[in-house]
C-alpha positions in Angstrom: 119.1 116.0 111.5 115.7 116.3 113.0 112.9 115.7 110.8 110.7 119.0 109.7 107.4 119.3 111.6 104.5 118.1 108.6 107.4 115.5 106.9 105.1 112.7 107.7 102.6 114.5 105.2 103.8 113.9 101.5 104.5 110.2 102.3 100.9 110.1 103.8 99.6 111.2 100.7 101.2 109.1 98.7 100.1 105.9 100.6 96.5 107.6 100.5 96.5 107.8 96.9 98.0 104.0 96.6 94.9 103.0 98.9 92.2 104.9 96.9 93.4 103.3 93.8 93.5 100.2 95.1 90.1 100.4 96.5 89.2 101.2 92.7 88.9 98.0 91.3 86.8 97.0 94.1 84.1 100.2 93.6 84.0 99.5 90.3 82.8 95.4 89.9 80.5 96.6 92.7 78.8 99.8 90.0 78.5 96.5 87.3 75.1 95.6 89.2 73.5 99.0 87.4 75.9 100.0 84.6 77.8 98.3 82.2 81.5 98.4 82.1 82.1 101.4 79.6 79.1 103.1 81.3 81.2 103.0 84.8 84.1 104.6 82.9 82.9 107.1 81.5 80.4 108.6 83.8 84.1 108.4 85.8 85.8 110.3 83.2 82.9 112.9 83.2 83.0 113.8 87.0 86.6 113.7 86.9 87.0 116.4 84.4 84.1 118.3 86.1 86.3 118.4 89.5 89.5 119.3 87.7 87.8 121.9 86.1 86.7 123.4 89.4 89.8 122.9 91.0 91.7 124.4 88.2 89.4 127.1 86.3 92.4 129.5 85.2 94.2 126.6 83.7 92.0 125.8 80.6 93.0 128.6 79.1 96.4 127.1 78.4 99.1 127.1 75.1 98.1 125.1 71.8 101.1 122.7 72.6 100.1 121.2 75.8 96.5 121.3 74.9 97.1 119.0 71.8 99.2 116.9 74.2 97.7 116.8 76.8 94.9 115.7 75.0 96.6 112.9 73.3 97.7 112.0 76.7 94.1 111.8 77.9 92.8 109.5 75.3 95.5 107.0 76.1 94.9 107.0 79.6 90.8 106.8 78.7 91.7 103.8 76.7 93.8 102.0 79.4 90.9 102.6 81.9 88.7 101.2 79.6 90.1 98.4 78.7 91.5 97.6 82.4 87.3 98.0 83.2 86.2 95.8 80.7 89.1 93.1 81.8 87.7 93.7 85.3 84.2 92.5 84.4 86.0 88.7 83.4 88.4 88.5 86.6 88.6 89.0 90.1 89.4 92.7 91.4 92.6 91.4 93.1 94.0 89.7 90.0 93.4 92.9 87.9 95.4 95.3 90.7 98.3 93.1 90.2 98.0 92.5 86.6 97.3 96.6 86.1 100.4 97.3 88.4 102.8 95.4 85.8 102.8 98.7 83.9 105.8 99.5 86.1 107.7 96.1 84.5 106.2 97.5 80.8 107.3 101.0 81.0 111.0 99.6 81.7 110.9 97.5 78.8 109.7 100.4 76.8 112.5 102.4 77.5 115.4 99.8 77.0 113.2 98.8 73.6 112.2 101.7 71.9 114.1 104.7 74.1 117.6 102.1 74.0 117.6 103.4 77.3 120.3 100.4 79.3 118.3 98.8 82.0 120.0 97.0 85.0 120.2 93.1 84.7 117.7 93.5 87.7 114.8 95.1 85.0 115.0 91.5 83.1 114.8 89.7 85.9 112.0 91.5 86.9 110.1 90.2 83.5 110.9 87.0 84.2 109.3 87.2 88.1 106.0 88.8 86.4 105.5 85.9 83.8 106.3 83.6 86.8 103.7 85.2 88.9 100.9 85.7 86.2 101.2 82.5 85.8 100.9 81.1 89.1 97.5 83.3 89.2 96.4 82.1 86.0 96.9 78.1 87.6 94.2 79.5 90.3 91.7 79.9 87.8 91.5 76.7 85.4 88.1 75.9 86.2 87.7 79.6 84.3 90.3 79.5 81.6 88.5 81.2 78.8 87.4 84.2 81.1 90.5 84.4 82.9 92.8 84.7 79.4 90.6 87.1 77.8 90.5 89.5 81.0 93.7 89.2 81.8 95.0 90.0 78.3 92.6 93.1 78.4 93.9 93.7 81.7 97.7 93.3 80.6 96.7 95.9 77.4 95.9 98.2 79.7 99.1 98.0 81.7 100.7 98.8 78.4 98.6 101.5 77.6 99.5 103.0 80.9 103.6 102.3 80.4 103.3 104.1 76.7 101.1 107.2 78.5 104.2 107.4 80.9 106.7 107.3 78.8 105.5 109.8 76.5 104.3 112.0 79.6 107.6 112.1 81.1 108.6 113.2 77.5 106.1 116.2 77.5 106.0 117.3 81.1 107.9 120.2 83.1 107.7 122.2 85.7 105.7 125.1 83.8 103.0 122.8 82.5 102.4 119.8 85.0 99.1 121.2 85.5 97.9 122.2 82.0 98.5 119.0 81.1 96.6 117.4 84.0 94.0 119.8 83.3 94.1 118.6 79.3 94.5 115.1 80.3 91.4 115.4 82.2 89.4 117.4 79.9 89.9 115.0 77.1 88.7 112.2 79.2 85.6 114.4 80.0 85.2 115.3 76.0 85.2 112.0 74.3 83.1 110.1 77.4 80.4 112.9 76.5 80.7 111.8 73.4 80.2 108.2 74.1 77.9 108.0 76.5 74.8 108.6 74.3 76.1 105.8 72.1 76.1 103.2 75.3 72.2 104.1 75.2 72.4 103.2 78.8 70.0 105.3 81.5 71.3 107.4 83.9 71.6 105.1 87.1 68.6 106.1 89.6 69.6 104.8 93.2 71.5 107.0 95.0 74.2 103.9 95.8 75.4 103.9 92.2 75.9 107.7 92.3 77.9 107.8 95.3 80.2 104.7 93.7 80.6 107.0 90.7 81.6 110.2 92.8 83.9 108.0 94.9 85.8 106.9 91.5 85.8 110.1 89.8 86.5 112.2 92.2 88.2 110.7 95.3 90.1 108.3 92.7 90.2 110.8 89.8 90.9 114.0 91.0 91.4 113.9 94.1 94.0 110.8 94.3 96.1 112.5 91.2 97.2 115.3 93.0 97.9 113.7 96.2 100.3 111.7 94.4 101.6 114.6 92.7 101.8 116.5 95.7 103.4 113.5 97.5 106.0 113.1 94.8 107.1 116.9 94.8 108.5 116.2 98.3 109.4 112.1 98.9 113.0 110.8 97.3 111.5 108.8 94.0 112.5 105.4 95.5 110.6 105.5 98.6 108.0 107.3 96.5 107.7 104.2 93.9 107.8 101.4 96.6 104.6 102.9 98.7 102.6 103.4 95.1 103.6 99.5 94.7 101.2 98.5 97.2 98.3 99.7 95.2 97.9 95.8 93.9 97.7 94.7 97.5 94.8 97.2 98.8 93.4 96.2 96.0 93.6 92.4 97.4 92.8 93.4 101.0 89.7 95.4 99.8 88.4 92.5 97.7 88.8 90.1 100.3 87.3 92.5 103.1 84.2 93.3 100.6 83.6 89.5 100.5 84.6 89.4 96.6 87.1 86.7 96.6 88.8 84.9 99.6 92.3 84.6 100.2 94.4 81.6 98.7 97.1 80.4 97.8 98.0 81.5 94.1 96.9 84.9 95.3 99.5 85.2 98.0 102.1 83.9 95.6 101.5 84.8 92.2 100.7 88.5 93.7 103.9 88.3 96.4 106.0 87.7 92.9 104.0 90.5 90.9 104.8 92.6 93.8 108.5 91.8 94.1 109.0 92.0 89.9 107.5 96.0 90.4 110.4 96.3 93.5 113.1 94.9 91.2 111.5 97.1 88.8 111.4 100.4 90.6 114.3 100.2 93.0 117.6 99.8 90.6 117.0 103.2 87.9 115.9 105.0 90.8 118.7 104.9 93.1 120.6 107.7 92.0 117.7 109.9 92.0 116.5 109.1 96.1 
């Protein structure tokens, strides 16, 4: 069968989303020069909420069930982003990318333990490989063990929160309410951030460079990348889509090295490679039937 014209566009959309999210940790790390981690998170969520509201103004009115469900999911996302960003203050961007991506493995564990969904043997192998990869990454930071331990713990906590979000979203979302849930999640993040911002007691950034970083994080990585992923996954089979999205931590490492924030090391390559292998083990077995 001859591929239809433009069949590569959904694949490109997924890849663009993965690249954008991979770049997030590097841009966020740079924004710490002007703002605290929570300052970056709150302003980013406010910008994402504003962008989504402008894109879908008619979806702001929705059934209360969707508003409540989406609001709760949005608070989970905000909590995940906050813990991830706090952890990023203590560890390298590439390590943040690899550790955050373990939400894939956490999702499999949650569905196995709490939802009693049988998991293939490969999933449990992925858990062991994940632990091995994290151990290698930790070995590369022996001289800064206290910082690494704290940052890694926060980042793994964020991965767990993201996994809970994915599981709950899967139980709530339908073709009917997907847009409403997206809008409600963005709105919840923006509202809680508007409440939190005055409590932080930080002045708004005065330089254009910081605002450019925030606009990139809030609009490109927050609103646009989310829409690209949603559209791309509606046209690409589950297995190749999952594999493409698993490249996100690789892009985080690439951008971090390119920006001069860290150098390529053996522990980055080996530890990161093990984490990527674990992600592929986790996503491939359970999605072959849907491919």
